[in-house]
N, C-alpha and C positions, 0 to 999 in steps of 0.2 A: 673788117674791111681792110684791104691792102691798097696803099697809095704809093706810087713810084715818083721819086723826086730826082731831078738832076742837080747835083751839087758839085761845085769845083772841088777837086781832090784835096787841095791845101786847106780850103775852108772846112771841109768835113773833118779832116785830121785835127785841125785846131779846135773845132767845136767838140769833137770827141774827147779831147784832152780836158777842156773846160767842164764838160758834162761829167766826166769821170771824177774830177775834183769835187763836184757837187753831188756825187752819188747818183747820177742820172745816166740813162742811155739816150741816144738820139731820139728814139721812139718816145720814151717817157717825157723828154723835154718838149717835144713837139705836141704831145697830148696835153701837157700842162699849159703850153702856150694857147692851143686851140680852145681848151676849156675856159681859160681866162678871157679870150675873145668873146666867147658865147656868153659868159657870166656878166661881163662888163659892157659888152657891145661896143668895145673900142679896141685899138691896138694897145696892148698893155705896157708900152714903153714909149719914150719920146723919140721920134725920128728927127734927127737934126745933126748939128755939128758934134763931132766926138770931143768929149772933154779930155784934156791931157792931164796926166799925173805929174807930180813934181819931178820924178825921174823915171826912166823906163825900167831901171833895175829894181826900184822899190815903190811900186804904185801904192798909194794910200787908199784904203777903203773907207768911204764916207758912210754916214749913217743910212743914207738912202740906198746905196749899193748893198750894204749889209742886210737891210730890210728886204730888198728884192730877193736876195739869195735865201733868206729865211722863208719868205712867202712862197717861193718856188718849192722849197722842200716841204712846206706845210701842205701845199696843194697836191704835190706828188703823193704824200702819205694819204691824203683824203681820197685821191683818185685810186689808190691801191687798197682802199677799204680799211686803212689803219686809223686808229684813234688819234686825236690831237694830243700834243705833248702837254705835260704839266709844266708849271713854272720852274720846278726843280730840274726837269729834263732840259728845258731851254737854257737855264743857267749852266748846266753841265756841258751842253753843246758849245756855248759861248766860251767857257773856260778851255775846252779842248781846242777850239779854233784859235784862241789866243796863244795857247802853248805851241800849236803847230806853226803858226805864223812866226813866233819867236825863234823856233828851231830853224825854220827856213831862212830867216833873216841872219841868224848867226852863221849858218852854213854858207850863205852867199858872200859874207864879209871875209871868209877865210879862203 
């Protein structure tokens, strides 16, 4: 089924950037969202005031945010018919994410 959405150009561009970082497309991200709505029968995030980070240049990722990103990836893999990750694969992904964050942090300081 095809659905058409009207989305502000800037919002779409910003979302596309975030989804790309997460390895998702707009379509896959919306499918993950909708599947989660059906599965939990809730909106799968808190709607309220935005939490601010310590600085705009180096936002900190708390455990809840990291879990949300992990869970989105897990649900995306399941939606695509892929198997769940082993603990070793999860740890490899975490190590890769830490390394990428470290590289980006060093690059932003120079």
